[in-house]
Structures are given as C-alpha cells and as structure tokens.
FILUMTOR-37511 format. One record per residue (C-alpha): residue number from 1; residue in three letters; x, y, z. Coordinates in Angstrom, 2 decimals. Example, Ala and Ser with C-alpha at 12.3 -4.5 7.8 and 13.67 -1.06 7.14 Angstrom:
REM residues 2
pavex  vodo  east  north  up
1  ALA  12.30  -4.50  7.80;
2  SER  13.67  -1.06  7.14;
END
This chain:
REM residues 186
pavex  vodo  east  north  up
1  UNK  -0.71  16.40  -5.58;
2  UNK  -2.72  14.17  -3.31;
3  UNK  -2.14  10.65  -4.46;
4  UNK  -2.94  7.81  -2.18;
5  UNK  -0.09  8.57  0.20;
6  UNK  -0.36  5.18  1.83;
7  UNK  0.86  3.68  -1.42;
8  UNK  4.26  3.55  0.02;
9  UNK  3.65  4.59  3.60;
10  UNK  4.72  1.21  4.75;
11  UNK  7.25  0.46  2.03;
12  UNK  8.53  3.74  0.70;
13  UNK  6.87  6.62  2.44;
14  UNK  8.02  5.51  5.84;
15  UNK  10.55  8.19  5.04;
16  UNK  9.60  11.82  4.70;
17  UNK  9.37  12.43  0.99;
18  UNK  9.08  15.80  -0.56;
19  UNK  8.22  14.22  -3.91;
20  UNK  5.15  12.37  -5.00;
21  UNK  5.17  8.61  -5.54;
22  UNK  2.21  6.81  -7.02;
23  UNK  1.23  3.43  -8.39;
24  UNK  -1.37  2.56  -10.98;
25  UNK  -2.63  -0.25  -8.72;
26  UNK  -2.11  -0.95  -5.05;
27  UNK  -3.28  -4.34  -3.78;
28  UNK  -3.68  -4.99  -0.07;
29  UNK  -4.23  -8.37  1.58;
30  UNK  -4.50  -9.09  5.29;
31  UNK  -5.17  -12.44  6.93;
32  UNK  -6.25  -12.01  10.53;
33  UNK  -5.61  -15.62  11.60;
34  UNK  -2.01  -15.77  10.35;
35  UNK  -1.24  -12.07  10.81;
36  UNK  0.20  -11.93  7.29;
37  UNK  -0.11  -8.58  5.54;
38  UNK  0.89  -8.18  1.87;
39  UNK  0.99  -5.21  -0.46;
40  UNK  1.60  -5.17  -4.20;
41  UNK  2.24  -2.04  -6.26;
42  UNK  2.06  -1.98  -10.04;
43  UNK  3.61  0.78  -12.16;
44  UNK  5.44  2.85  -9.54;
45  UNK  6.03  6.43  -10.67;
46  UNK  7.28  9.76  -9.33;
47  UNK  6.38  13.36  -9.98;
48  UNK  8.57  14.68  -12.80;
49  UNK  10.13  17.30  -10.50;
50  UNK  11.34  14.80  -7.90;
51  UNK  12.39  11.62  -9.72;
52  UNK  15.98  11.49  -8.41;
53  UNK  15.00  12.30  -4.84;
54  UNK  12.09  9.83  -4.84;
55  UNK  14.26  7.10  -6.37;
56  UNK  16.85  7.60  -3.61;
57  UNK  14.07  7.42  -1.02;
58  UNK  12.72  4.20  -2.53;
59  UNK  16.15  2.55  -2.27;
60  UNK  16.60  3.74  1.31;
61  UNK  13.14  2.51  2.29;
62  UNK  13.82  -0.92  0.80;
63  UNK  16.71  -1.29  3.23;
64  UNK  14.71  -0.04  6.21;
65  UNK  13.81  -2.89  8.56;
66  UNK  11.47  -1.09  10.96;
67  UNK  8.56  0.35  9.02;
68  UNK  6.44  -0.28  12.12;
69  UNK  7.41  -1.18  15.66;
70  UNK  8.97  -4.60  14.86;
71  UNK  7.51  -6.09  18.03;
72  UNK  4.08  -5.29  16.59;
73  UNK  4.54  -5.67  12.81;
74  UNK  7.77  -7.13  11.41;
75  UNK  9.12  -6.86  7.89;
76  UNK  9.31  -10.26  6.20;
77  UNK  10.32  -9.02  2.74;
78  UNK  10.29  -5.94  0.53;
79  UNK  11.38  -5.80  -3.07;
80  UNK  10.91  -3.99  -6.35;
81  UNK  11.12  -5.60  -9.76;
82  UNK  10.38  -5.16  -13.43;
83  UNK  6.96  -6.47  -14.36;
84  UNK  6.38  -6.14  -18.08;
85  UNK  7.28  -2.58  -18.96;
86  UNK  6.79  -1.08  -15.49;
87  UNK  8.32  -1.08  -12.03;
88  UNK  6.37  -3.00  -9.42;
89  UNK  6.85  -3.72  -5.74;
90  UNK  5.86  -6.34  -3.21;
91  UNK  6.05  -6.25  0.58;
92  UNK  5.17  -8.85  3.18;
93  UNK  4.72  -8.05  6.86;
94  UNK  3.90  -10.16  9.89;
95  UNK  1.54  -8.79  12.52;
96  UNK  3.17  -10.47  15.52;
97  UNK  0.05  -11.02  17.58;
98  UNK  -3.14  -10.15  15.72;
99  UNK  -5.30  -11.39  18.56;
100  UNK  -3.57  -8.96  20.94;
101  UNK  -5.33  -6.07  19.18;
102  UNK  -8.76  -5.12  20.51;
103  UNK  -10.25  -5.75  17.05;
104  UNK  -9.43  -6.37  13.41;
105  UNK  -10.40  -2.79  12.79;
106  UNK  -7.45  -1.56  14.85;
107  UNK  -5.03  -3.51  12.65;
108  UNK  -6.71  -2.42  9.43;
109  UNK  -6.43  1.23  10.49;
110  UNK  -2.68  0.74  10.91;
111  UNK  -2.04  -0.97  7.60;
112  UNK  -4.13  1.35  5.42;
113  UNK  -4.61  4.79  6.89;
114  UNK  -5.73  6.76  3.84;
115  UNK  -9.33  5.66  4.12;
116  UNK  -11.78  5.82  6.96;
117  UNK  -12.42  2.51  8.70;
118  UNK  -15.66  2.05  10.61;
119  UNK  -17.47  -0.81  12.28;
120  UNK  -21.25  -0.67  12.49;
121  UNK  -24.11  -3.20  12.48;
122  UNK  -21.68  -6.16  12.52;
123  UNK  -19.92  -4.91  9.39;
124  UNK  -16.52  -3.38  8.70;
125  UNK  -16.40  -0.46  6.26;
126  UNK  -13.52  1.09  4.34;
127  UNK  -14.65  4.46  3.05;
128  UNK  -12.54  6.40  0.55;
129  UNK  -13.30  9.55  -1.45;
130  UNK  -14.72  9.11  -4.96;
131  UNK  -11.39  10.18  -6.51;
132  UNK  -9.68  7.26  -4.74;
133  UNK  -10.77  4.44  -7.01;
134  UNK  -11.48  1.37  -4.92;
135  UNK  -11.74  -1.15  -7.75;
136  UNK  -11.64  -4.66  -6.33;
137  UNK  -12.45  -6.20  -2.98;
138  UNK  -13.36  -9.58  -1.54;
139  UNK  -16.09  -7.73  0.33;
140  UNK  -18.98  -5.82  -1.18;
141  UNK  -18.16  -2.71  -3.19;
142  UNK  -20.55  0.23  -3.00;
143  UNK  -20.31  3.53  -4.85;
144  UNK  -22.04  6.76  -3.94;
145  UNK  -21.82  10.23  -5.48;
146  UNK  -18.93  11.12  -3.17;
147  UNK  -17.44  7.85  -1.87;
148  UNK  -16.30  4.34  -2.68;
149  UNK  -17.01  1.88  0.11;
150  UNK  -15.89  -1.69  0.75;
151  UNK  -17.96  -3.66  3.25;
152  UNK  -17.07  -6.93  4.99;
153  UNK  -18.95  -8.89  7.67;
154  UNK  -17.20  -8.23  10.99;
155  UNK  -16.27  -11.92  11.29;
156  UNK  -14.18  -11.73  8.09;
157  UNK  -10.69  -13.15  8.54;
158  UNK  -9.21  -12.34  5.13;
159  UNK  -9.40  -8.80  3.71;
160  UNK  -8.45  -7.85  0.15;
161  UNK  -8.86  -4.61  -1.74;
162  UNK  -7.27  -2.74  -4.64;
163  UNK  -6.86  0.99  -5.08;
164  UNK  -6.27  2.29  -8.62;
165  UNK  -5.23  5.71  -9.79;
166  UNK  -4.28  7.41  -13.00;
167  UNK  -0.57  8.06  -12.71;
168  UNK  0.08  8.30  -16.44;
169  UNK  1.36  11.88  -16.16;
170  UNK  4.03  10.88  -13.65;
171  UNK  7.45  9.50  -14.61;
172  UNK  8.10  5.76  -14.42;
173  UNK  10.92  4.73  -12.10;
174  UNK  11.64  1.64  -14.21;
175  UNK  14.57  3.29  -15.98;
176  UNK  16.17  4.15  -12.63;
177  UNK  15.70  0.56  -11.50;
178  UNK  17.13  -0.90  -14.71;
179  UNK  20.17  1.40  -14.58;
180  UNK  20.90  0.41  -10.98;
181  UNK  20.11  -3.25  -11.61;
182  UNK  22.62  -3.24  -14.46;
183  UNK  25.23  -2.00  -12.01;
184  UNK  24.15  -4.64  -9.43;
185  UNK  23.25  -2.04  -6.84;
186  UNK  19.80  -3.50  -6.20;
END
C-alpha cells in the first residue's frame, strides 16, 4: 500500500515501520523567514494488519527528539489529540538557519520528500502523481491527466499545501489513543 509515506516521515515514520499509517489530510506550512515548519494530520489510521505495531511506533516517535539533525532542524513540539471523532496530530519544527541553505528548494525537499520539487523560470513546483491528491495550496494548483502540481513564485517566503487521501478502509487509531489517555500514558 503506497500511501503518502511522508505523512509521518518526520513525526512517525522516522522509525522503520512495517505497517501502513495514513491520514485523511496532511497540511504542511513552511515560513522561510522564521524557519518555522508545521505539519497537521487529520484522521490518522493504520492498516488493519498492523494496528498494534503502528500504534507502538507512533508513541515511540512522539518521544523521539531528533527527527532530523537537530543542528539543522529542531523539534519544537509533537503531539496527537482527539479532534472530533478522529485522531489528529500536530508537529512544529525549527529550521535553525534557513538562509544557510543554498535555496528554499533545498529545505522544501527535506520537509516533504514524497513529491518532486523543481525550480524553473523563477517558479517553484511541487509535482505529485494524480493519485496523491494535492487539494489546497497558497500557490497555484494545476491538474494534468497524470499529475497534481503546486506552483509558487521563487520569491515566496511562506509555503502551504494540503495532501488528502482516502483512508476510510484503514483502522482509526483513536481508540488506541483514548485507551492510553484514560490510563494517563500519553
């Protein structure tokens, strides 16, 4: 199952998972001037055959403090919480010196590596396959027969985009969270 693996690359998939985590929506925000990078995940689910293992990996990843080299990108906060009837997550990272990177593109490639990032004609492109639903962006959204493309002017300082997927056949991890929350383990 090829879900957007970057969903939790930074938060949860920094560990090697044999299961399959997904989220109905994944929101990414990056501010080049401040170096602040935020990710939100709505309706986190696991493949039905790996719920227990994926839940254990989620908890371990929440405690992990070095998703990236902390001298390059530091963890400010990571948490999961109940949002309505689903499990959601939020992570905030600090790119320590954004201006030390050769370009914004180099940072964007690090923080979302499931798409293809390109710079051409003074524009920055995020190109994802058609089955990766790029639904919202603060840039321009283009759709072709085989791709979804977000385009920003190369002088953009604030990037936002949302990836959506149908994860309705996967198992919600909310029950695991509520059971642990009841026991004050999270």
